RODO-2510 file (C-alpha; in nm, 4 decimals, decimal comma):
residues 219
     n   res          X          Y          Z
     1     m     0,0087     0,0071     0,0155
     2     k     0,2932     0,2249     0,0729
     3     g     0,4363     0,1835    -0,2609
     4     l     0,0911     0,2494    -0,4283
     5     l     0,0496     0,5731    -0,2526
     6     k     0,3812     0,6966    -0,2944
     7     n     0,2900     0,6322    -0,6690
     8     n    -0,0172     0,8256    -0,6336
     9     f     0,1695     1,1334    -0,4861
    10     m     0,4213     1,1195    -0,7692
    11     v     0,1737     1,1101    -1,0486
    12     v     0,0061     1,4235    -0,8975
    13     k     0,2927     1,6113    -0,7864
    14     e     0,3622     1,7739    -1,1123
    15     n     0,0205     1,9199    -1,1090
    16     m     0,0610     2,0494    -0,7364
    17     k     0,3960     2,2226    -0,8313
    18     i     0,1448     2,4587    -1,0459
    19     l    -0,1551     2,4662    -0,8434
    20     f    -0,0033     2,5407    -0,4843
    21     p     0,2068     2,8535    -0,5727
    22     l    -0,1139     2,9827    -0,7531
    23     a    -0,3060     2,8821    -0,4193
    24     v    -0,0688     3,0530    -0,1939
    25     i    -0,0468     3,3526    -0,4277
    26     f    -0,4544     3,3967    -0,4085
    27     g    -0,4467     3,3455    -0,0526
    28     v    -0,1878     3,5970    -0,0077
    29     v    -0,4167     3,8473    -0,2155
    30     v    -0,7248     3,7425     0,0004
    31     s    -0,5597     3,8019     0,2813
    32     v    -0,4091     4,1523     0,2188
    33     t    -0,7004     4,2969     0,0369
    34     g    -0,9565     4,1230     0,2825
    35     n    -1,2084     4,1309    -0,0105
    36     s    -1,5104     3,9461     0,1085
    37     s    -1,5881     3,8055    -0,2707
    38     l    -1,2661     3,6861    -0,3106
    39     l    -1,2622     3,5094     0,0183
    40     s    -1,5530     3,3126    -0,0466
    41     i    -1,4437     3,2110    -0,4072
    42     f    -1,1008     3,0913    -0,2636
    43     s    -1,3021     2,8935     0,0217
    44     l    -1,5198     2,7303    -0,1810
    45     a    -1,3220     2,6799    -0,5395
    46     l    -0,9994     2,5775    -0,4115
    47     s    -1,0919     2,1871    -0,2784
    48     p    -1,3012     2,1323    -0,5822
    49     i    -1,0245     2,2423    -0,8240
    50     l    -0,7472     2,0248    -0,6286
    51     s    -0,9699     1,7448    -0,6757
    52     i    -1,0304     1,7584    -1,0325
    53     l    -0,6594     1,7960    -1,0865
    54     v    -0,5816     1,5053    -0,8693
    55     v    -0,8620     1,2757    -1,0937
    56     l    -0,7137     1,4230    -1,4131
    57     c    -0,3547     1,2770    -1,3184
    58     l    -0,4814     0,9524    -1,3952
    59     r    -0,4660     1,0260    -1,7427
    60     k    -0,0885     0,9977    -1,6883
    61     e    -0,1233     0,6540    -1,5731
    62     s    -0,3357     0,5709    -1,8836
    63     l    -0,0488     0,7154    -2,1330
    64     s     0,2099     0,5351    -1,9528
    65     k     0,0000     0,1908    -1,9263
    66     w     0,1205     0,1925    -1,5543
    67     y    -0,2617     0,1294    -1,4769
    68     k    -0,2267    -0,2259    -1,6525
    69     y     0,1056    -0,2983    -1,5616
    70     k     0,0243    -0,2748    -1,1518
    71     i    -0,2346    -0,5262    -1,1624
    72     s     0,0130    -0,7616    -1,2556
    73     l     0,2149    -0,6738    -0,9357
    74     p     0,1642    -0,8713    -0,6080
    75     v    -0,0946    -0,6332    -0,4972
    76     k    -0,4643    -0,6986    -0,4851
    77     r    -0,6771    -0,4953    -0,6796
    78     k    -0,8787    -0,3630    -0,3548
    79     n    -0,5387    -0,2081    -0,2578
    80     i    -0,5086    -0,0300    -0,5623
    81     v    -0,8533     0,1291    -0,5363
    82     q    -0,8081     0,2089    -0,1304
    83     s    -0,4618     0,4110    -0,2678
    84     y    -0,6850     0,6118    -0,4755
    85     y    -0,9346     0,6895    -0,2171
    86     i    -0,6844     0,7313     0,0623
    87     s    -0,4821     0,9757    -0,1890
    88     h    -0,7866     1,1522    -0,2489
    89     l    -0,8820     1,2268     0,1121
    90     c    -0,5247     1,3374     0,1796
    91     w    -0,5654     1,5943    -0,0835
    92     c    -0,8690     1,6887     0,0125
    93     a    -0,7603     1,7626     0,3656
    94     v    -0,4578     1,9321     0,2260
    95     s    -0,6938     2,2139     0,0498
    96     i    -0,8910     2,2290     0,3564
    97     v    -0,6017     2,3307     0,5477
    98     i    -0,4846     2,5780     0,3091
    99     v    -0,8208     2,7474     0,3235
   100     a    -0,8585     2,7575     0,6711
   101     f    -0,5055     2,9115     0,7378
   102     f    -0,5656     3,1989     0,4874
   103     m    -0,9131     3,2444     0,6348
   104     l    -0,8047     3,2948     1,0062
   105     l    -0,5167     3,5111     0,8234
   106     t    -0,7404     3,7201     0,6794
   107     v    -0,9743     3,7774     1,0080
   108     i    -0,6629     3,8455     1,1891
   109     i    -0,5642     4,1230     0,9676
   110     h    -0,9058     4,2798     0,8791
   111     g    -1,1169     4,1965     1,1916
   112     n    -1,4307     3,9386     1,1657
   113     q    -1,6318     4,1492     0,9222
   114     y    -1,6884     3,8436     0,6834
   115     f    -1,9210     3,6043     0,8990
   116     y    -2,2623     3,7129     1,0107
   117     y    -2,3253     3,4286     1,2144
   118     g    -1,9895     3,3788     1,3314
   119     f    -1,7746     3,0678     1,3741
   120     r    -2,0630     2,8633     1,1725
   121     d    -2,0177     3,0677     0,8727
   122     a    -1,6470     3,0117     0,8642
   123     v    -1,7022     2,6383     0,8920
   124     t    -1,9428     2,6473     0,6220
   125     l    -1,6833     2,8271     0,3612
   126     v    -1,4074     2,5710     0,4659
   127     l    -1,6150     2,2471     0,4630
   128     g    -1,8372     2,3468     0,1717
   129     g    -1,5442     2,3217    -0,0651
   130     g    -1,4164     2,0277     0,0965
   131     v    -1,7501     1,8194     0,0906
   132     l    -1,7980     1,9298    -0,3004
   133     a    -1,4230     1,7720    -0,3278
   134     i    -1,4923     1,4535    -0,1569
   135     f    -1,8108     1,4183    -0,3725
   136     i    -1,6289     1,4466    -0,7017
   137     g    -1,4016     1,1743    -0,5889
   138     a    -1,7009     0,9571    -0,4901
   139     i    -1,8807     0,9993    -0,7991
   140     f    -1,5438     0,9975    -1,0441
   141     y    -1,3740     0,6412    -0,9421
   142     p    -1,6663     0,4370    -1,0378
   143     l    -1,7389     0,5878    -1,3629
   144     y    -1,3456     0,6042    -1,4481
   145     y    -1,3521     0,2323    -1,3892
   146     y    -1,6433     0,1315    -1,5224
   147     l    -1,6295     0,3661    -1,8700
   148     g    -1,2331     0,3729    -1,8630
   149     a    -0,9532     0,6021    -1,8410
   150     e    -0,9945     0,7032    -2,2510
   151     k    -1,2662     0,9304    -2,1265
   152     i    -1,1287     1,0789    -1,7984
   153     e    -1,1820     1,4384    -1,9080
   154     i    -1,5695     1,3686    -1,9863
   155     i    -1,5933     1,1310    -1,6377
   156     a    -1,4420     1,4346    -1,4339
   157     i    -1,6832     1,7114    -1,5699
   158     i    -1,9744     1,4618    -1,5192
   159     s    -1,8834     1,4060    -1,1662
   160     l    -1,8311     1,7901    -1,1060
   161     a    -2,1517     1,8580    -1,2452
   162     i    -2,3355     1,5801    -1,0671
   163     s    -2,1639     1,6859    -0,7197
   164     v    -2,2892     2,0354    -0,7718
   165     v    -2,6579     1,9197    -0,8164
   166     i    -2,6065     1,6854    -0,5194
   167     i    -2,4930     1,9517    -0,2756
   168     a    -2,7173     2,2127    -0,4063
   169     g    -3,0264     1,9556    -0,3538
   170     i    -2,9232     1,8758    -0,0248
   171     s    -2,8956     2,2410     0,0624
   172     i    -3,2292     2,3075    -0,1176
   173     l    -3,4052     2,0240     0,1415
   174     i    -3,2544     2,1732     0,4348
   175     n    -3,3728     2,4812     0,3703
   176     i    -3,7186     2,3810     0,3310
   177     l    -3,6943     2,1482     0,6209
   178     v    -3,6214     2,4224     0,8245
   179     s    -3,8624     2,6534     0,6468
   180     d    -3,8690     3,0305     0,7242
   181     n    -3,7782     3,0177     1,0963
   182     g    -3,4413     3,0562     1,0743
   183     v    -3,1630     2,8437     1,1511
   184     s    -3,0481     2,8328     1,5164
   185     d    -2,6931     2,7233     1,6016
   186     t    -2,8384     2,3641     1,7170
   187     t    -3,0309     2,3066     1,3770
   188     y    -2,7109     2,4360     1,1830
   189     y    -2,4724     2,1970     1,3454
   190     i    -2,7442     1,9219     1,3195
   191     s    -2,7454     1,9991     0,9369
   192     l    -2,3981     1,9938     0,9109
   193     l    -2,3643     1,6758     1,0593
   194     a    -2,6433     1,5442     0,8175
   195     i    -2,4337     1,6509     0,4980
   196     v    -2,0874     1,5265     0,6233
   197     g    -2,2573     1,1980     0,7155
   198     i    -2,4275     1,1592     0,3910
   199     t    -2,0735     1,2524     0,2349
   200     v    -1,8901     0,9964     0,4214
   201     v    -2,1814     0,7165     0,3315
   202     a    -2,1475     0,8199    -0,0151
   203     f    -1,7526     0,7857    -0,0301
   204     v    -1,7736     0,4405     0,1494
   205     c    -2,0446     0,3334    -0,1206
   206     s    -1,8296     0,4424    -0,3879
   207     y    -1,5378     0,2643    -0,2649
   208     f    -1,7103    -0,0516    -0,2590
   209     l    -1,8748     0,0073    -0,6144
   210     s    -1,5185     0,1090    -0,7451
   211     r    -1,3986    -0,2667    -0,5936
   212     c    -1,6680    -0,4252    -0,7879
   213     v    -1,6535    -0,2720    -1,1051
   214     f    -1,2599    -0,3235    -1,1059
   215     q    -1,2680    -0,6818    -1,0010
   216     a    -1,4688    -0,7542    -1,2687
   217     k    -1,2815    -0,5629    -1,5043
   218     e    -1,0603    -0,7558    -1,7882
   219     y    -0,7522    -0,5818    -1,9251
***
């Protein structure tokens, strides 16, 4: 497993060399200017963008035929699938940490003029992009194993679109359930736990689905 994870990291590393400096520059601009719109864009967009870059890196394995070669190695197919899911979660966690850092830095420099409801608004921005990024992975990998590496760009676009629709649908449903009475802190955190729970269940189910598809695949 360690070797698989290291390989996944090496495949993604080249793209990260481009994204991370841009993310840091954008984060510094947000922190210096204190622009609320830029802060929202940065917080919600970084994790999904990183997630898309991570899954698109599988194109490199397709071009090098590494994805076919490694199934001949003494590793189980389930471990190959696990390595992708673990790597995806790790990169999502990294992006969330970056967003949280620059958000905190912005608040330290300019004061809390961004979050009407205080801490919970900050949590929404930080986790919002992270949840979307995890959903992208949950939808992408089963489709990747089913449709093949040749359609990886199309699969990435479909995964992003479906993820946005799902998150929007969950948000609308929660707003309907709480009606117009306002959202108390208790209701908010219950809703947040529900969204995180749905995301975790979706990701775990996606893993087992990918395993099933990959086990049945012949190369």
